[in-house]
C-alpha positions in Angstrom: -122.6 31.8 -45.5 -123.8 33.4 -49.2 -123.4 32.6 -52.5 -122.3 35.5 -54.3 -121.5 33.7 -57.9 -122.5 30.6 -60.1 -120.6 29.9 -62.6 -120.4 27.5 -65.9 -118.1 24.5 -65.5 -117.3 22.9 -69.0 -118.9 20.4 -68.9 -122.5 21.9 -69.1 -124.6 19.9 -66.7 -122.3 21.1 -63.9 -121.6 24.5 -62.2 -119.4 25.9 -59.9 -120.1 27.9 -56.6 -118.8 30.2 -54.8 -119.8 31.3 -51.4 -118.4 34.7 -49.9 -116.4 35.4 -53.0 -114.3 32.3 -52.6 -114.8 28.8 -54.4 -116.7 26.7 -52.4 -117.6 23.6 -54.7 -118.8 22.1 -57.9 -122.6 20.5 -58.4 -124.4 19.3 -60.9 -127.4 21.5 -62.6 -130.2 19.4 -61.1 -128.6 19.5 -57.9 -128.9 23.1 -58.3 -132.4 23.4 -59.1 -133.7 20.0 -56.4 -131.8 23.0 -53.8 -133.1 26.4 -55.1 -129.7 27.5 -55.1 -129.3 31.4 -56.4 -126.4 34.2 -55.9 -127.1 35.7 -52.5 -129.2 32.7 -51.0 -127.6 31.8 -47.7 -126.2 28.9 -46.8 -125.7 27.0 -43.4 -123.2 24.2 -43.0 -125.2 21.4 -42.8 -127.5 22.5 -46.0 -123.7 22.5 -47.4 -123.3 19.0 -46.5 -126.5 17.9 -47.8 -126.4 19.4 -50.9 -122.5 17.9 -51.2 -124.1 14.7 -50.4 -127.0 14.7 -52.9 -124.9 15.4 -55.8 -122.4 12.8 -54.7 -125.7 10.8 -55.2 -126.8 11.9 -57.9 -123.0 11.3 -59.6 -121.9 7.9 -58.6 -125.7 6.7 -59.4 -125.2 8.5 -62.9 -122.0 6.6 -63.2 -123.4 3.6 -62.5 -125.8 3.7 -65.0 -123.3 4.8 -68.0 -121.5 1.4 -66.3 -124.6 -0.5 -66.7 -125.6 0.4 -69.7 -122.2 -0.7 -71.5 -122.9 -4.5 -70.4 -124.6 -6.1 -67.4 -122.0 -6.0 -64.1 -122.0 -7.9 -60.6 -122.8 -6.1 -57.1 -119.2 -6.7 -56.0 -117.9 -5.1 -59.8 -120.0 -2.0 -59.9 -118.9 -1.1 -55.7 -115.1 -1.4 -57.1 -115.5 1.0 -59.6 -117.5 3.1 -58.0 -114.9 2.7 -55.1 -112.0 3.9 -58.0 -113.6 6.8 -58.8 -113.5 7.5 -55.0 -116.7 7.5 -54.0 -117.3 7.7 -49.7 -118.4 4.1 -48.8 -121.5 5.2 -48.1 -122.1 6.9 -50.9 -121.6 3.3 -52.4 -123.6 1.7 -50.1 -127.0 4.3 -51.2 -126.3 4.3 -54.5 -126.1 0.2 -55.0 -129.6 0.0 -53.0 -130.9 2.7 -54.9 -130.1 0.5 -58.2 -131.0 -3.2 -56.6 -135.0 -1.3 -55.8 -134.9 -0.2 -59.2 -134.4 -3.7 -60.4 -130.8 -3.3 -62.4 -128.7 -5.0 -59.5 -128.9 -8.7 -59.6 -126.6 -10.7 -58.8 -128.7 -14.1 -60.0 -129.9 -12.9 -63.0 -126.6 -11.4 -64.2 -125.4 -14.6 -63.2 -127.1 -16.6 -65.8 -127.0 -14.2 -67.9 -122.9 -14.8 -68.3 -123.6 -18.4 -68.3 -125.4 -18.4 -71.4 -123.4 -15.6 -73.2 -120.4 -18.1 -72.2 -122.7 -21.0 -73.8 -122.4 -19.4 -76.7 -118.8 -18.6 -77.2 -118.4 -22.2 -76.7 -116.9 -22.2 -72.9 -117.5 -25.2 -70.3 -118.6 -24.8 -67.1 -115.2 -24.6 -65.2 -114.8 -21.2 -66.7 -118.1 -20.3 -66.1 -117.1 -21.0 -62.5 -114.2 -19.0 -62.6 -115.3 -15.8 -64.0 -118.6 -15.8 -61.7 -116.1 -16.5 -58.7 -113.9 -13.2 -59.7 -117.1 -11.1 -60.6 -117.4 -11.4 -56.9 -120.8 -13.9 -57.2 -121.4 -15.7 -54.1 -120.8 -19.4 -53.4 -124.3 -19.8 -53.1 -125.5 -18.1 -56.6 -122.6 -20.3 -58.6 -124.1 -23.8 -57.4 -127.4 -23.0 -58.2 -126.2 -21.1 -61.9 -124.2 -24.1 -62.5 -126.5 -26.9 -62.4 -128.5 -25.8 -65.3 -125.1 -26.1 -66.7 -126.1 -30.0 -67.8 -123.4 -32.4 -68.8 -125.5 -32.8 -71.8 -125.0 -29.1 -72.6 -121.7 -29.6 -72.0 -121.2 -32.6 -74.4 -122.9 -30.8 -77.0 -120.9 -28.1 -77.6 -117.5 -29.3 -76.9 -118.7 -31.8 -79.8 -119.7 -28.9 -81.9 -116.0 -27.2 -81.3 -114.2 -30.1 -81.3 -115.8 -30.9 -84.9 -114.8 -27.5 -86.2 -110.7 -28.1 -84.6 -109.7 -31.5 -85.8 -109.5 -30.6 -89.4 -106.3 -28.2 -88.0 -105.4 -31.8 -87.1 -105.7 -34.1 -89.6 -102.1 -34.1 -90.5 -101.2 -35.5 -86.6 -101.1 -38.8 -85.5 -104.1 -40.9 -83.7 -102.2 -40.8 -80.1 -101.1 -36.8 -80.9 -104.3 -35.8 -82.0 -106.2 -36.6 -78.8 -103.3 -35.2 -76.7 -104.1 -31.4 -78.8 -108.0 -31.9 -78.5 -108.5 -33.0 -74.6 -106.1 -29.9 -73.7 -107.7 -27.8 -76.3 -110.7 -28.8 -74.7 -109.3 -28.7 -70.9 -108.2 -25.5 -72.2 -111.8 -24.3 -72.4 -113.2 -25.0 -69.6 -115.2 -28.6 -70.0 -114.9 -31.6 -67.7 -112.4 -34.4 -68.0 -115.5 -36.6 -68.6 -117.1 -34.5 -71.8 -113.6 -34.8 -72.7 -113.3 -38.1 -73.2 -116.8 -38.7 -74.3 -116.2 -35.9 -77.1 -112.8 -37.8 -78.0 -114.5 -40.8 -78.6 -117.0 -39.8 -80.5 -115.4 -37.9 -83.3 
């Protein structure tokens, strides 16, 4: 099988390869250079398979880095995104292994960073736990991460939030005010003990 033509795609980084005067496949210019592809080069089916696998790996890696550039992600999140882009399971497995090897994918670091971000946005530990679970982080990592969110931390964050919110309840009676505040803090993911302590304080 001989390459009879190579043409530019609309995307500058990709090209079309024609074999025996018929369109065969589209690949990146990087893959073309890596395999030394040019017009009149003869390829076997095995070589074509390697070329296509390499191109898919490159494409999946580039997609992964774009996603991680937007925000950190858990391993399960990244796997899901790559599946949505219809990359083969073996390609996803290799890409995940490579990104972890490079240090750009670590669920422990991801979970800790997520916890700190949620503290800044005044969220309680129950919401943090739920969100990490939704993102596919293992229960073991979640437990260890949540253990760093102490009752003292929660109380301080909930109290700060409650002090700001209490202004909007100033025209309510004492019972209604407590009820509203408890519901508000519960929806933010704070524990009932923290909620009771905060209400007692304010």
